[in-house]
Structure formats: C-alpha cells, structure tokens
C-alpha positions as a printed Julia matrix, in Angstrom:
562×3 Matrix{Float64}:
 -31.97  -49.85  50.05
 -30.54  -49.96  46.7
 -26.84  -48.94  46.28
 -24.75  -48.74  42.99
 -21.55  -50.52  42.75
 -19.13  -52.19  40.23
 -18.95  -55.91  39.76
 -15.64  -57.17  41.32
 -16.11  -60.98  41.75
 -18.92  -63.55  41.57
 -16.94  -66.23  43.25
 -18.8   -64.99  46.31
 -22.01  -65.94  44.95
 -20.91  -69.61  44.29
 -19.36  -69.77  47.79
 -22.77  -68.43  49.52
 -24.87  -70.82  47.44
 -22.92  -73.57  48.94
 -23.24  -72.29  52.5
 -27.08  -72.01  52.06
 -27.52  -75.26  50.62
 -28.37  -74.21  47.26
 -26.76  -76.28  44.33
 -23.58  -74.52  43.05
 -23.41  -73.54  39.51
 -21.12  -75.75  37.18
 -17.54  -74.39  36.86
 -17.97  -73.95  32.99
 -21.46  -72.6   31.6
 -22.74  -70.12  29.46
 -23.51  -66.55  30.32
 -25.88  -64.14  28.98
 -24.74  -60.42  28.72
 -27.02  -57.86  28.45
 -26.72  -53.96  27.6
 -29.67  -51.66  27.1
 -32.03  -54.27  28.11
 -30.84  -56.23  24.88
 -28.39  -59.32  24.53
 -24.92  -58.63  23.5
 -24.5   -60.81  20.38
 -20.84  -62.6   20.48
 -19.22  -65.01  17.84
 -19.22  -67.5   20.87
 -21.14  -67.54  24.08
 -19.55  -65.77  27.3
 -18.51  -68.49  29.84
 -18.68  -68.61  33.87
 -15.55  -70.39  34.96
 -14.3   -70.67  38.34
 -16.53  -67.78  39.35
 -15.43  -65.25  36.57
 -17.22  -64.26  33.65
 -15.1   -64.67  30.47
 -15.9   -63.32  26.77
 -14.85  -63.12  23.58
 -12.37  -60.29  22.96
 -15.22  -58.56  20.42
 -17.22  -57.99  23.54
 -15.27  -54.68  23.6
 -15.98  -53.52  20.31
 -19.83  -54.16  20.59
 -19.53  -51.77  23.69
 -17.38  -49.17  21.6
 -14.46  -49.78  23.62
 -11.08  -49.51  21.51
  -8.43  -52.44  21.79
  -5.51  -53.77  20.05
  -4.12  -57.35  20.35
  -0.59  -57.98  21.1
   1.84  -60.08  23.18
   3.56  -59.71  26.38
   7.25  -58.49  26.91
   8.34  -61.97  26.89
   6.66  -62.66  23.48
   4.82  -65.7   24.7
   1.38  -64.88  25.98
  -1.29  -62.64  24.26
  -2.56  -59.67  25.84
  -4.8   -56.79  25.19
  -4.16  -52.99  25.35
  -7.64  -51.33  25.96
  -8.35  -48.04  25.72
 -11.38  -46.61  28.09
 -13.21  -43.72  26.63
 -12.23  -41.52  29.55
  -9.32  -43.09  31.18
  -5.76  -44.39  30.61
  -5.3   -47.21  28.27
  -4.74  -50.55  30.36
  -3.37  -53.99  29.52
  -5.33  -57.39  30.22
  -4.43  -60.92  29.75
  -6.0   -63.11  27.1
  -7.38  -66.53  27.55
  -7.79  -69.2   25.22
 -11.12  -70.94  25.9
 -12.66  -73.59  23.67
 -10.36  -72.2   20.95
 -11.52  -68.67  21.29
  -9.53  -65.74  22.63
 -11.32  -64.21  25.7
 -11.03  -61.62  28.31
 -12.05  -61.7   31.72
 -14.9   -59.33  32.17
 -14.88  -59.67  36.11
 -11.56  -58.14  36.12
 -11.68  -55.41  33.79
 -15.19  -54.1   34.46
 -14.08  -51.9   37.38
 -11.1   -50.47  34.98
 -13.61  -49.93  32.33
 -16.27  -48.05  34.87
 -18.64  -50.61  34.05
 -21.97  -50.82  36.59
 -22.63  -54.3   36.34
 -25.3   -57.01  38.1
 -25.55  -60.6   38.02
 -28.62  -62.74  38.07
 -27.76  -66.22  39.48
 -30.82  -67.7   38.62
 -30.61  -67.0   34.69
 -26.75  -66.69  34.57
 -27.08  -62.99  33.3
 -24.62  -60.26  33.76
 -26.23  -57.03  32.93
 -23.95  -54.09  32.17
 -24.48  -50.2   32.6
 -22.59  -47.15  31.53
 -21.6   -45.12  34.47
 -22.25  -41.15  34.71
 -18.53  -40.29  35.66
 -18.77  -36.49  35.52
 -21.27  -33.68  35.03
 -19.89  -29.99  33.63
 -22.14  -27.11  33.14
 -20.72  -23.65  32.16
 -24.11  -21.97  31.68
 -23.99  -22.51  28.02
 -23.61  -26.15  27.86
 -24.38  -29.13  29.61
 -21.86  -31.93  29.14
 -22.49  -35.62  30.68
 -19.73  -37.95  30.34
 -20.52  -41.79  30.47
 -18.12  -44.94  30.48
 -20.0   -45.96  27.6
 -22.04  -44.75  24.55
 -25.52  -44.44  25.47
 -28.58  -42.72  24.82
 -30.33  -39.72  26.74
 -33.66  -37.71  26.3
 -34.92  -34.38  27.99
 -37.76  -34.83  30.04
 -40.0   -32.03  28.71
 -43.02  -31.04  30.88
 -45.14  -27.85  31.32
 -44.26  -27.89  35.03
 -40.46  -28.37  34.55
 -40.35  -25.47  32.07
 -42.26  -23.36  34.63
 -39.95  -24.3   37.65
 -36.96  -23.34  35.42
 -35.79  -26.99  35.41
 -33.86  -29.02  32.84
 -34.24  -32.91  33.4
 -32.03  -35.15  31.45
 -32.48  -39.08  31.8
 -29.57  -40.86  30.9
 -30.65  -44.33  29.8
 -28.78  -47.58  30.65
 -26.79  -46.08  33.31
 -25.88  -45.77  36.98
 -24.32  -43.21  38.89
 -20.54  -43.14  38.84
 -18.42  -45.03  41.74
 -17.72  -43.7   44.23
 -19.45  -40.4   43.26
 -20.32  -38.16  40.14
 -17.82  -35.72  39.78
 -19.91  -32.51  39.15
 -17.97  -29.12  37.64
 -20.5   -26.25  37.92
 -19.29  -22.45  37.15
 -22.78  -21.31  37.57
 -25.56  -20.62  40.14
 -27.85  -23.16  39.14
 -28.15  -26.06  41.43
 -27.42  -29.88  39.96
 -28.92  -32.87  41.61
 -28.81  -36.27  40.35
 -30.65  -39.62  41.35
 -31.99  -42.87  39.8
 -35.19  -43.96  38.0
 -36.57  -46.96  36.64
 -35.04  -49.45  38.98
 -31.83  -47.85  39.16
 -31.36  -48.11  35.28
 -31.92  -44.34  34.5
 -29.75  -41.73  35.82
 -31.65  -38.51  36.04
 -29.9   -35.15  36.28
 -31.9   -32.11  37.17
 -30.67  -28.61  36.58
 -32.25  -25.59  38.68
 -31.87  -22.73  36.23
 -31.74  -19.62  37.6
 -34.24  -18.12  34.48
 -36.07  -19.41  31.83
 -34.42  -21.16  29.33
 -34.72  -23.3   25.86
 -32.32  -26.38  25.68
 -31.62  -29.31  23.15
 -29.64  -32.02  22.78
 -26.71  -31.59  20.14
 -24.92  -34.71  20.81
 -25.43  -37.81  18.69
 -28.25  -40.23  19.48
 -25.74  -42.64  21.27
 -22.68  -40.88  22.89
 -20.38  -41.01  25.81
 -20.25  -37.35  25.9
 -24.03  -36.27  25.76
 -24.29  -32.48  25.11
 -27.39  -30.11  25.88
 -27.23  -26.49  24.58
 -29.01  -24.3   26.93
 -30.09  -20.78  25.45
 -31.48  -17.92  27.73
 -35.11  -16.84  26.36
 -35.42  -13.4   25.26
 -37.51  -10.92  27.6
 -41.29  -10.7   26.98
 -42.27   -8.45  24.31
 -43.39   -5.0   25.68
 -45.1    -2.02  24.01
 -43.54    0.59  26.4
 -40.7     2.85  24.67
 -37.22    1.91  25.22
 -35.39    4.29  27.46
 -32.35    6.57  26.01
 -30.29    5.11  28.41
 -31.32    1.47  29.33
 -29.85    0.19  32.3
 -26.76   -2.03  31.68
 -27.14   -5.8   33.04
 -24.25   -6.51  35.7
 -21.72   -8.79  34.27
 -21.9   -12.38  35.16
 -19.53  -13.3   37.81
 -16.38  -15.18  37.16
 -14.05  -17.21  39.32
 -10.4   -16.35  39.05
  -7.54  -16.31  41.55
  -8.58  -14.37  44.56
  -6.72  -13.1   47.76
  -8.04  -13.44  51.29
  -7.57   -9.78  52.87
  -8.7   -10.12  56.36
 -10.92  -12.0   59.05
 -13.26  -11.06  61.45
 -16.56  -12.71  63.36
 -19.31  -11.47  65.3
 -21.34  -13.03  68.22
 -25.0   -12.78  67.9
 -25.73  -14.56  71.17
 -24.48  -17.77  73.06
 -26.05  -20.18  70.12
 -24.92  -18.05  66.95
 -22.08  -16.8   65.6
 -20.79  -15.71  62.41
 -17.04  -15.86  60.82
 -15.91  -13.29  57.89
 -13.52  -14.14  55.3
 -12.89  -11.07  53.4
 -11.69  -11.6   49.56
 -10.89   -9.8   46.75
 -13.6   -11.59  44.79
 -16.14  -14.84  44.98
 -14.64  -18.0   44.44
 -15.73  -21.72  44.22
 -15.55  -23.62  47.37
 -15.74  -27.14  48.86
 -16.57  -28.14  52.33
 -16.04  -31.52  54.55
 -16.31  -32.08  58.43
 -13.77  -34.41  59.72
 -14.68  -36.82  62.3
 -13.33  -34.71  65.07
 -15.72  -31.87  64.24
 -13.49  -29.67  62.03
 -15.4   -27.94  59.45
 -12.83  -27.58  56.4
 -13.54  -24.94  53.53
 -11.26  -25.5   50.75
 -11.04  -22.33  48.38
  -9.11  -22.87  44.9
  -7.01  -19.98  43.62
  -6.92  -18.29  46.56
  -3.76  -16.51  48.28
  -3.26  -15.75  51.97
  -1.0   -13.02  53.54
   2.08  -14.74  54.8
   1.22  -13.34  58.46
  -2.25  -14.74  58.5
  -2.85  -17.83  60.51
  -6.13  -17.44  62.02
  -8.09  -15.67  64.83
  -9.15  -16.25  68.11
 -12.81  -16.83  68.65
 -14.3   -16.44  71.8
 -17.54  -18.44  71.36
 -19.32  -21.46  73.0
 -19.31  -23.35  69.46
 -15.8   -22.48  68.6
 -12.55  -24.36  69.54
 -10.38  -22.97  67.21
 -10.31  -21.04  63.7
  -7.18  -21.0   61.65
  -6.26  -20.43  58.12
  -3.71  -22.45  55.86
  -2.11  -22.16  52.33
  -1.7   -25.33  50.57
  -0.95  -26.19  46.98
  -2.71  -23.21  45.37
  -5.86  -23.12  47.65
  -6.82  -21.54  50.86
  -7.99  -23.72  53.84
 -10.23  -22.28  56.42
 -10.66  -24.59  59.23
 -13.41  -24.37  62.17
 -12.9   -26.63  64.87
 -16.47  -26.87  66.8
 -16.55  -27.69  70.4
 -19.85  -29.81  69.61
 -22.08  -30.88  66.55
 -22.81  -27.62  65.2
 -25.15  -26.25  62.18
 -23.44  -24.38  59.61
 -24.11  -22.44  56.54
 -21.76  -20.56  54.26
 -22.49  -17.86  51.8
 -20.93  -15.03  49.79
 -21.79  -11.56  50.51
 -21.29   -9.58  47.33
 -22.07   -6.24  49.14
 -19.37   -6.44  51.63
 -17.04   -8.75  49.36
 -16.59  -11.34  52.1
 -17.62  -15.18  52.72
 -20.03  -15.65  55.59
 -19.84  -18.83  57.79
 -23.33  -19.02  59.77
 -22.76  -21.17  62.85
 -25.64  -22.12  65.44
 -26.35  -24.48  67.93
 -28.62  -26.98  66.04
 -32.43  -27.52  66.49
 -33.25  -29.48  69.32
 -29.65  -29.19  71.21
 -29.29  -27.86  74.74
 -30.44  -29.42  77.79
 -30.11  -32.65  78.46
 -30.8   -36.0   76.63
 -33.28  -37.25  79.56
 -35.41  -34.15  78.5
 -36.36  -35.22  74.84
 -38.53  -37.38  72.99
 -37.44  -39.43  70.28
 -39.02  -41.67  67.68
 -37.35  -44.59  66.47
 -38.24  -45.95  62.94
 -37.31  -49.69  62.34
 -37.36  -49.41  58.63
 -39.82  -51.73  56.6
 -42.08  -54.22  58.36
 -45.04  -56.65  57.5
 -44.97  -57.33  54.03
 -42.45  -54.7   53.2
 -39.47  -57.0   54.13
 -36.89  -54.82  52.57
 -33.43  -56.34  51.53
 -32.57  -60.07  52.02
 -29.6   -61.3   53.77
 -27.27  -64.02  52.32
 -28.5   -66.11  55.27
 -32.11  -65.6   54.14
 -33.11  -63.42  56.76
 -34.87  -60.14  56.02
 -33.84  -56.65  56.66
 -37.04  -55.77  58.67
 -36.1   -58.2   61.33
 -32.42  -56.9   61.82
 -33.97  -53.27  61.78
 -36.37  -54.07  64.74
 -33.68  -55.95  66.51
 -31.25  -53.04  66.68
 -34.1   -50.23  67.3
 -35.41  -52.3   70.44
 -31.97  -52.23  72.0
 -31.8   -48.69  71.07
 -35.48  -47.95  72.57
 -34.07  -49.73  75.92
 -30.9   -47.7   76.0
 -32.67  -44.37  75.61
 -35.28  -45.16  77.95
 -32.45  -46.11  80.68
 -30.91  -42.47  79.93
 -34.41  -41.03  80.91
 -35.84  -40.22  77.31
 -39.03  -40.55  75.99
 -39.1   -42.88  73.52
 -41.7   -44.15  70.63
 -41.16  -46.79  68.09
 -43.19  -46.39  64.78
 -43.88  -50.26  64.92
 -44.19  -52.66  67.74
 -43.84  -55.7   65.89
 -43.43  -57.22  62.33
 -46.03  -55.04  61.0
 -46.68  -52.33  58.27
 -48.32  -49.21  59.01
 -50.55  -48.99  55.69
 -50.92  -51.28  52.45
 -49.89  -48.54  50.64
 -46.21  -48.07  50.9
 -46.27  -44.23  50.45
 -48.94  -43.76  53.39
 -47.14  -46.28  55.47
 -43.85  -43.78  54.91
 -46.11  -40.72  55.83
 -47.52  -42.25  58.8
 -44.25  -42.93  60.45
 -43.58  -39.14  60.42
 -46.96  -38.16  61.42
 -46.46  -40.48  64.51
 -43.43  -38.34  65.33
 -45.31  -35.17  65.01
 -48.11  -36.11  67.01
 -45.48  -36.84  69.94
 -44.1   -33.77  69.61
 -40.71  -35.56  68.83
 -37.58  -33.72  69.29
 -35.85  -36.48  66.87
 -36.64  -39.0   64.07
 -34.08  -41.8   64.11
 -34.83  -44.11  61.1
 -32.74  -47.43  61.06
 -32.02  -49.67  58.08
 -29.83  -52.01  56.27
 -28.22  -51.77  53.12
 -28.01  -53.92  50.14
 -25.87  -54.17  46.87
 -26.5   -55.61  43.4
 -23.17  -57.96  43.82
 -23.4   -59.78  47.19
 -20.07  -59.3   49.04
 -18.94  -56.35  47.11
 -19.49  -53.47  49.71
 -19.25  -53.39  53.35
 -19.83  -50.37  55.81
 -22.2   -47.97  57.4
 -23.64  -44.66  55.65
 -26.12  -42.0   56.9
 -28.42  -39.83  55.17
 -30.21  -36.6   55.91
 -32.37  -34.52  53.61
 -30.82  -32.37  51.07
 -29.83  -28.68  52.68
 -31.29  -29.53  56.24
 -28.47  -28.18  58.43
 -29.68  -29.56  61.57
 -30.49  -32.97  60.51
 -27.04  -32.97  58.78
 -25.23  -32.22  62.27
 -27.44  -34.94  63.85
 -26.67  -37.17  61.2
 -22.82  -36.44  61.36
 -22.9   -36.81  65.05
 -24.46  -40.0   65.28
 -22.63  -41.57  62.11
 -19.19  -40.89  63.57
 -20.07  -42.34  66.82
 -21.47  -45.65  65.56
 -18.61  -46.1   63.12
 -16.14  -45.42  66.15
 -17.78  -48.35  68.11
 -18.54  -50.77  65.39
 -15.34  -50.62  63.58
 -17.24  -51.28  60.32
 -15.6   -48.85  57.19
 -16.93  -45.36  57.07
 -18.9   -45.2   53.92
 -19.65  -41.54  54.68
 -22.72  -38.93  55.41
 -24.76  -38.02  52.63
 -27.8   -35.93  51.52
 -30.91  -38.12  50.38
 -30.72  -36.43  47.33
 -27.5   -37.9   46.19
 -29.61  -41.05  45.56
 -33.03  -39.76  44.7
 -34.05  -36.44  43.04
 -36.53  -35.35  45.6
 -34.88  -37.07  48.64
 -36.21  -40.35  51.05
 -39.95  -39.81  51.97
 -39.29  -40.34  55.89
 -36.49  -37.49  55.68
 -38.22  -35.24  53.37
 -41.52  -34.99  55.18
 -39.49  -34.59  58.66
 -37.66  -31.73  57.03
 -41.07  -30.12  56.16
 -42.07  -30.52  59.66
 -39.05  -28.96  61.04
 -38.06  -32.27  62.74
 -34.44  -33.03  62.76
 -34.18  -36.85  61.29
 -31.63  -39.05  59.93
 -31.46  -42.51  58.31
 -28.52  -44.83  59.18
 -27.86  -47.73  56.79
 -25.83  -49.91  59.58
 -24.35  -52.31  57.17
 -24.58  -54.21  54.0
 -27.06  -57.14  54.74
 -25.68  -59.28  51.53
 -22.1   -58.83  52.61
 -21.08  -61.93  54.8
 -19.18  -60.36  57.43
 -21.52  -57.23  57.76
 -24.55  -59.75  58.1
 -22.65  -61.77  60.62
 -22.21  -58.46  62.72
 -25.92  -57.0   62.22
 -27.25  -60.29  63.31
 -24.97  -60.24  66.69
 -27.01  -59.14  69.65
 -23.67  -57.82  70.97
 -23.28  -55.81  67.68
 -26.46  -54.52  67.58
 -26.04  -53.23  71.18
 -22.78  -51.34  69.83
 -24.81  -49.79  67.26
 -27.53  -48.77  69.69
 -25.02  -47.33  72.22
 -22.96  -45.33  69.37
 -26.43  -43.77  68.36
 -27.22  -42.83  71.8
 -23.41  -41.59  72.31
 -24.41  -39.31  68.8
 -27.62  -37.99  70.19
 -25.88  -37.09  73.62
 -23.22  -35.28  72.01
 -25.75  -33.37  69.93
 -28.03  -32.49  72.6
 -25.31  -31.78  75.54
 -22.15  -31.09  73.73
 -18.78  -32.74  73.92
 -17.83  -36.44  72.79
 -21.04  -38.08  74.54
C-alpha cells in the first residue's frame, strides 16, 4: 500500500541500484524538479551529487519561501536563513556548484515540511505541499499547508443533501507523521488522498445544512472556507407569541471532575462514569499493556480523588491523575476490550462503555478464521528492492499463519490458494474476499500485506488498520499488532483507522464491518526498505509474524497475554 513520507535521502537509490546490478547514476547530473505537475524554472539546473539533490537558492523563492543570504559566525562560508511558512526559521549551508550558490534540497526538505518523491528513470524530484493542520470552529474551516497551493470545494447534490463539505487540496499530501486537527464543534472531520496521492481530501460531516465558500486567495498556505448555516425553510404558519429559544451552542472551558462511579450490566459489559461540571474535549490512546488513557484538558481533580475499585472481569484497575493542567483517566484492561466514550448531557458525566468484543470468549480452537493474503495474480502489490512482489511475501506469511492456527485447532480458510486473483475486476476481487468469509461464517478476517514508500529506505516498521469506528475490529487490531511488534522487533508504526488513508476506508475492512465481522489489515513491514525486506523474506521472521498474529488472536479470544 502507498504511504506518505518526506524525502530524507536519495543515496539509498544509488546503493540499491548497484546491488541489483543496475547501472548507478553518474555522480553529477541534471535533475528536474516538479511542483503542481509543472517544472520549476531555475536560473541553472538542479544537480544530483553524491546521492543528494542541489538546487540554486532561487528555488526557495519559486515556492514562496522567504530567505536571506549571509555568512557563518566565522565569516568565511555563506549560509542561508530560511523561514518556513508555519515553522521557526533555520539556517542552511550554501554550496558553490558550477559557480552558482546552491542548497541541498535533500537536507532542507523535511525542515520545510515538503513531501517529495523521486523518479530514478527520469531523474525527477516531485514536490508536494503537506497539509499540516486543520482547524474548524463552526464558522470557518482553516487548512494550513507547508507551501502555497490551490484548493476547490467539491460541490455536488449528493454532498449537499448529506450535509458534507468536501474540500480537495491540490498538489498536497498528508502531514508527516499526521495532520493536526483542531475541532471545537460536533462536526466529524475525515481526511484521505485522491488522484494517486497528489490531492488531500478533507470531508466535514456537518450537523445541519450549510452554505460554504472559499474566501482565501486562489493560491495560499492558509486555505479558508466560510461556513454559514442555512435559514430555516419558509413557513406560512403564524409565529408564536413566545417562540422557543434554541439552546446555546456548547462551549468548552475549564471544568471540575466531581465524582466517579460505575455500573456492571453483566459479566461482559460495564460502564464507568466520570461526573464533571461540564462537557470537555478529550483524547484517547491505548498503551501496549492494555491501558486506555483518556486525557481531558483544562480539567481539575479534587486532591483526594485517586480512582476507584471496580469489580469486573474486564477491568484490572481504574485510576485518575492530575498532570500539567489536564486530568487523566486510566482504565487498565484485563484483556483486549471494546470501548466507547460519550458525554451524557442530562447527567453531566462522561460514560465509558466497556464490552467484551465480538467473537471473544471460548477457545481459539472453536473459531473460524479467514486469512487474506493481499493481492495475487495480476495484482502484484508493491515491488521490493530485490524485485520480488508483495503478493508473494503476503502468501508466504499467510501460509505459515494457516499452519499455526490449524495446529491450535482453529478452522481456517484462505482467500486464495496460490498466485491468483479472485476476479479480473479489482473491486469485485476485494468484495469476493469478504464474501468468502461471510459464506464460511467466519469469526475473524485477517488481511496480510506489506507496505511501500515513495522513497525507498525512508520508513521501516509495522502498522495495522481497522475500519473507522468499528470498536470490535479496533480491539482485534490492537491485540494482534502489539504481539506482532513484540515478537518481530520492527518499529511500531501504530494502529490506525482506515479512514486515515482513504475517506471511505479500505474495501475489505469496510465490507467486513458492514457484515459485522471483526477484521484487520496488517502491513508487516516496508517492502522497499532494505532491512525490512530482508526480514520479510526470511522464513524464520515470517514464522514470528505468524506467531504474533496467533498470540494476538488468542489474547482477544481467551483473554490474558496469549
């Protein structure tokens, strides 16, 4: 699958070309730099030297980035002071190449927040702006990018009827490691990419009908959309003498946590209550040792409040902490648990719903599992530095997983039995994979993939996806992911909802969620990272990945660490 990264080095391309027997590029050659699909015109060509791209300092001006030329403190060498649009200024060395002052684009790209990709065949460096932050206060949507770029509102009857504001930001990719979202409204904000990853799509699910228009300049690093609520439809009925007053829009400010309580519904479900003086925004995370951490900014705890004892099979401990102006509520699970958090206005409390996730309970040997080796046949997936295809690595890992699960007594099916696709149409192919799981009355759907990046060698590690707000699949993904990372030792690239890379999510996960089937997709490692691919192609490593998945499934089903 495709991911977004910043360019850190091109030297790796030269090394890998040598290892693969491909003629390495000359140490000094011309480079074309593209932005917005057009070549950036420079007073002299950019150069590729020792694996790094150098460009005349005027390159910055063409991107709308301010700079000043000076000398080092020793007064001997030239240096630039560069001022990114939304970050602090930094200094960069200036090199004299062919009697021209040049800067190392490879070095400054990450500092400027530039998303870049390199085409070895054409010696082309493509630059994209990064969407760094989104802010929505109900009246205006602000989108901050690392470079001035263009945007347009996708205006369709369907979007308006669905109360959706869809904004496409051109020549851009999502920020690395993520887009910062500041949202003080009840509107949901989702992001994804379009057009081969060269457009960032931002979708606002508005609570009511609205009118909106772009108010920022045609090309800007701060894109602004004004949002205006539509007036109520015209009515011929007389206006009441004392018309009802609409409740005020809730605002978030400092609050006090007043008390704690809980209620056990049954052995599989409990609710934890955090009573407060008013609503508040909050963020959540789950640690590898199964702690749900809820951070509530501008919240104050009574000095004596430390937590409370909860007697329930899902909860090992519940505690609260005061830390740097925020209150932390920490629920330590005994096993992988599905959770949901909401604000109960009537009772002025946060409600934390905890459930035994779907398919959990009993023994792993009693479960039916469908393993999906991603791609197959003409759908090769990504290509590794070795020239091998992702589809083959996926199948090798899936085969080892099938053997281990069958040894544990589980009932196992594979979506493909060899190098084949399920249908010439990729959309139908993906649908058939989930249909097989439904036909077999599967308890779980496990899709195995390998990742890839635009610039080889720039990223390493394992990441796992679940569909949007599917709390059962999220619990499954977290359980499996933590065990795989623990056994393989590859970097932990986290567990994410699939809408973080696609506005509607990934087909196999979306369709599984529609069928009520807990499902996850694991990206084992980056196939175009030398160290990752060396691991992925090693049968012993493949077995450790399979063992991690089995341990994660066993923990999800039976509880405990395995």
